[in-house]
C-alpha positions as a printed Julia matrix, in Angstrom:
302×3 Matrix{Float64}:
  -0.01    0.0     0.01
   3.06    2.25    0.2
   2.54    5.57   -1.73
  -0.95    4.51   -2.94
  -3.64    7.07   -3.17
  -6.94    6.32   -1.39
  -9.41    8.21   -3.51
 -12.11    5.56   -3.8
 -12.62    2.59   -1.51
 -12.03    0.41   -4.61
  -8.43    1.67   -4.77
  -7.82   -0.92   -2.09
  -8.37   -4.67   -2.44
 -10.24   -6.99   -0.06
  -6.91   -8.18    1.42
  -5.86   -4.56    1.92
  -9.14   -3.76    3.7
  -8.38   -6.67    6.07
  -4.76   -5.51    6.55
  -6.01   -1.98    7.56
  -8.5    -3.47   10.09
  -5.74   -5.69   11.54
  -3.44   -2.7    11.97
  -6.22   -0.59   13.47
  -6.76   -3.27   16.13
  -3.06   -3.07   16.99
  -3.25    0.72   17.2
  -6.28    0.49   19.45
  -4.13   -1.49   21.93
  -1.13    0.83   21.59
  -2.22    4.26   20.22
   0.79    6.27   21.37
   3.75    5.57   19.15
   6.66    7.53   17.66
   6.5     6.17   14.15
   5.46    9.3    12.27
   8.14   11.52   13.83
   9.67   13.57   10.96
   6.58   13.21    8.69
   4.39   16.2     7.73
   0.79   15.59    6.81
  -1.45   18.28    5.27
  -5.12   18.28    6.11
  -7.02   20.4     3.56
 -10.65   20.8     4.37
 -12.49   22.9     1.8
 -15.79   21.79    3.36
 -16.82   21.73    7.04
 -15.86   18.71    9.15
 -15.59   17.79   12.78
 -15.01   14.05   13.31
 -13.04   13.36   10.12
 -10.64   16.25   10.52
 -10.12   15.93   14.27
  -9.7    12.14   14.08
  -7.1    12.38   11.28
  -5.26   15.05   13.31
  -5.54   13.07   16.5
  -4.1    10.06   14.7
  -1.25   12.07   13.39
  -0.4    13.68   16.7
  -0.71   10.32   18.55
   1.96    8.92   16.23
   4.17   12.13   16.65
   3.7    13.39   13.09
   3.23   17.08   12.27
   0.06   18.62   10.82
  -0.25   21.52    8.5
  -3.3    22.72    6.63
  -6.58   24.54    7.06
 -10.26   23.92    8.01
 -11.56   27.05    6.27
 -10.69   27.56    2.64
 -11.88   31.13    2.94
  -8.67   31.94    4.74
  -6.48   30.57    1.89
  -5.54   31.51   -1.61
  -8.58   29.61   -2.93
 -10.62   32.73   -1.9
  -8.39   34.69   -4.3
  -9.19   32.39   -7.15
  -6.35   29.86   -6.87
  -7.39   26.56   -8.59
  -7.5    23.2    -6.81
  -4.81   22.08   -9.3
  -2.4    24.82   -8.1
  -3.21   24.45   -4.43
  -2.37   20.69   -4.56
   0.8    21.25   -6.64
   1.9    23.84   -4.0
   0.99   21.84   -0.82
   2.58   18.67   -2.13
   5.95   20.5    -1.93
   5.43   20.85    1.83
   3.98   17.55    3.02
   4.52   13.8     2.81
   0.74   13.04    2.41
  -2.37   15.11    1.82
  -5.77   14.45    3.42
  -8.43   16.42    1.57
 -12.06   17.07    1.8
 -13.77   18.98   -1.02
 -17.45   19.61   -2.01
 -16.82   18.77   -5.68
 -17.27   15.15   -6.82
 -14.09   13.99   -8.53
 -11.9    16.54   -6.75
  -9.86   13.89   -4.94
  -9.14   12.04   -8.18
  -8.02   15.32   -9.75
  -5.73   16.0    -6.81
  -4.21   12.52   -7.11
  -3.38   13.21  -10.71
  -1.35   16.36   -9.96
   0.1    15.62   -6.51
   3.61   14.34   -6.02
   2.57   12.74   -2.64
  -0.26   10.34   -1.76
  -3.78   11.76   -1.49
  -6.31   10.41    1.02
  -9.9    11.4     0.15
 -11.76   12.64    3.24
 -14.92   13.16    1.25
 -15.57   14.54   -2.24
 -19.07   15.86   -2.52
 -21.73   13.04   -2.78
 -19.13   10.64   -4.26
 -16.83    8.77   -1.87
 -15.55    8.69    1.73
 -13.16    5.71    1.91
 -11.62    6.34    5.38
 -15.13    6.53    6.88
 -15.86    3.14    5.17
 -12.89    1.54    6.7
 -13.77    2.74   10.21
 -17.39    1.5     9.53
 -15.97   -1.88    8.6
 -13.81   -1.97   11.74
 -16.95   -1.14   13.82
 -18.87   -3.88   12.1
 -16.07   -6.4    12.63
 -15.74   -5.52   16.3
 -19.44   -5.8    16.99
 -20.33   -8.78   14.83
 -17.12  -10.74   14.97
 -17.12  -11.11   11.1
 -17.68   -9.18    7.95
 -19.15  -12.19    6.1
 -22.81  -12.98    5.37
 -24.34  -10.0     7.27
 -27.64   -8.16    6.66
 -27.03   -4.4     6.54
 -29.78   -1.8     6.46
 -28.86    1.47    4.86
 -31.43    4.12    5.8
 -32.11    7.73    4.77
 -30.14    9.63    2.2
 -28.86    6.94   -0.21
 -28.69    9.33   -3.19
 -26.18   11.83   -1.87
 -24.76    9.74    0.99
 -21.09    9.24    0.09
 -20.59    7.07    3.15
 -23.33    4.7     1.9
 -21.77    4.58   -1.61
 -18.32    3.61   -0.27
 -19.53    1.14    2.29
 -21.71   -0.71   -0.19
 -18.8    -1.1    -2.56
 -16.5    -2.45    0.22
 -19.03   -4.74    1.89
 -20.12   -6.23   -1.39
 -16.84   -8.19   -1.17
 -18.21  -10.07    1.83
 -21.41  -11.63    0.62
 -23.64   -8.93    2.33
 -27.37   -8.75    1.91
 -28.4    -5.1     1.73
 -31.69   -3.42    2.57
 -31.98    0.07    1.11
 -34.63    2.15    2.94
 -35.22    5.67    1.68
 -37.81    8.14    0.34
 -38.29    7.92   -3.4
 -36.46   11.19   -3.81
 -33.37    9.83   -2.14
 -33.07    6.29   -3.61
 -29.76    4.69   -4.19
 -28.35    5.57   -7.64
 -28.9     2.85  -10.2
 -25.19    2.38  -10.83
 -24.67    0.81   -7.36
 -27.62   -1.54   -7.82
 -26.21   -2.61  -11.23
 -22.95   -3.38   -9.47
 -24.75   -5.66   -7.0
 -26.68   -7.31   -9.83
 -23.56   -7.96  -11.74
 -21.86   -9.76   -8.78
 -25.02  -11.63   -7.79
 -25.7   -10.13   -4.35
 -29.26   -9.94   -2.93
 -30.73   -6.63   -1.94
 -34.1    -5.21   -1.0
 -35.3    -1.7    -1.72
 -38.23   -0.05    0.04
 -39.52    2.82    2.2
 -40.62    1.09    5.41
 -37.86    0.89    8.02
 -39.72   -1.39   10.44
 -40.88   -4.12    7.99
 -37.74   -6.32    8.2
 -35.89   -4.63   11.03
 -35.79   -7.8    13.15
 -33.49   -9.38   10.53
 -30.79   -6.62   10.69
 -27.3    -7.19   11.92
 -26.35   -3.56   11.24
 -28.66   -0.52   10.85
 -26.71    2.26    9.14
 -28.63    5.53    9.67
 -27.7     8.59    7.55
 -28.51   12.29    7.78
 -30.55   13.94    4.96
 -27.93   16.43    3.83
 -29.39   19.89    3.42
 -26.19   21.13    1.78
 -26.69   18.7    -1.2
 -30.16   20.13   -2.07
 -30.58   22.93   -4.58
 -34.37   23.0    -3.86
 -35.22   23.86   -0.2
 -38.82   22.68   -0.64
 -37.55   19.17   -1.57
 -35.32   19.11    1.47
 -38.17   20.18    3.84
 -40.33   17.32    2.39
 -37.84   14.6     3.15
 -35.73   15.83    6.06
 -37.62   13.83    8.7
 -38.41   10.8     6.61
 -37.01    8.39    9.17
 -36.58    8.88   12.93
 -35.28    5.84   14.81
 -36.72    5.47   18.37
 -35.66    3.08   21.06
 -39.02    1.22   21.12
 -38.49    0.33   17.43
 -35.5    -1.84   18.45
 -37.38   -4.14   20.83
 -37.63   -7.11   18.46
 -34.19   -6.78   16.89
 -31.24   -9.22   17.33
 -29.35   -8.87   20.6
 -26.15   -8.34   18.57
 -27.6    -5.73   16.22
 -25.85   -2.36   16.28
 -26.93    1.07   15.02
 -24.24    2.97   13.21
 -24.19    6.56   11.86
 -21.38    8.46   10.23
 -22.55   11.56   12.16
 -23.44   14.33   12.61
 -27.04   13.32   13.33
 -29.92   15.79   13.16
 -33.27   14.15   13.91
 -32.88   10.68   12.38
 -31.79    8.99   15.63
 -33.79   10.04   18.65
 -31.7    10.63   21.82
 -33.59    7.83   23.58
 -31.57    5.4    21.47
 -28.3     6.61   23.02
 -28.65    4.44   26.09
 -29.78    1.41   24.16
 -27.28   -1.52   23.98
 -27.81   -1.35   20.14
 -26.32    2.19   19.97
 -22.77    2.14   18.68
 -22.31    5.48   16.75
 -20.16    7.28   19.32
 -17.88    4.21   19.69
 -17.86    4.11   15.91
 -16.49    7.66   15.81
 -13.74    6.74   18.36
 -12.7     3.82   16.07
 -11.9     6.4    13.44
  -8.65    7.41   15.16
  -7.27    3.87   15.07
  -8.33    3.17   11.55
  -6.86    6.51   10.26
  -3.6     5.6    12.0
  -3.6     2.39   10.09
  -4.34    4.17    6.76
  -1.68    6.8     7.22
   1.06    4.4     8.34
   0.33    1.91    5.54
   0.4     4.48    2.8
   3.54    6.17    4.18
   5.15    2.68    4.39
   6.05    2.68    8.11
   3.75   -0.2     8.89
């Protein structure tokens, strides 16, 4: 994996997913190491972020690396009209690896084509979010004991949800049965269903969250993303399409866990937080260890 870009989750193989998860488990046991001493990592966030940016920076600091970058592109030369191409060319002179979030789909691929150092995509519009997928997979593995033959419910914004798109592609390597629950306006794009058809995986598509909930191993809730809508009326119509309450989980499997890439708005009621099925805050914590694994693998120190 040394010097590989991580732009799409499909840039890594099934064996490489498993290697990252194995390393993450090691880092969870020993998160304070000196192995990135001397390395400089740039975190370029052209779009707001809390968990992704802070967990990457916590991972870097925990391994004694140095962080440069920004969390507000308005304070950079991009506000003066500098192109993404030129920003990446410039920053790649200063860093050993670049972690980038950008609102434009395809921006991370463009960055990888002009950068002289590896690019890790921390989210490009509604397209991909591969480091989130790897921490989701680590959370699934920790809670279920396996990645194989699971039933995963994906709920909410499946049209614009980059975390859903990446997770579907990765978990399709493990004989997953998917349940896609969304309003008609936010259905999963057909390209992803064609992919599942091509490899022969079963999936169900509908709008009723409760119909098959007792069969779920993982319920992956997502936020309806206001920032992706050009029509505010459409957003208002679907923003509260699904709200998960604790009493809806009464007949679910004991081992079932509720995941969410966060932030949540209304889609998980606070009464779920003290349920044994709630795992979304632990899931966020797992991001530090997984991102340690990603960074050290690509930099070739692990």
